[in-house]
C-alpha positions, 0 to 999 in steps of 0.5 A: 666693682664688687659682687654686692655692688653688681647685685645692687644694681641688678635689683635697681635695674629690675624692670627695665625692658630687655634686651636693653642698650647702654643708654636705656640702662642709663636712663632707667637707673636715672629714673630709679634715683641710682647713686651716682657711683652706680650711674658711673659704673653704667657709664663704663659699659661698652656700647652694645645690646644686654639681653639680661640683667646677669649680662650687665652684671658679668660685663661690670665684674668682667667675668671670664667663662670658666674653661672646660675641664680637659684634664690638663692641670693649670700651671697657674693653679698649681703654683698658686697652691704652693705659695705660702702666706708670708710671715710679718 
């Protein structure tokens, strides 16, 4: 799911009683006449309680927390900066 779709889903779910489990989110989305693709996205959620709509969106986007800046450079970040686009 992309950020725009997650934002749309958050808007659609505005008004659901939180915290809510997966079944409650799905039920509310159906009541709001959500598109089938949004229902499918909610079905992909794990069986747990969600405390906020941001919590739902983060799960759908698979957002990882940002690691603390401990002053140690990431080898992946450095390597990514050195890459150059291939010419066609």
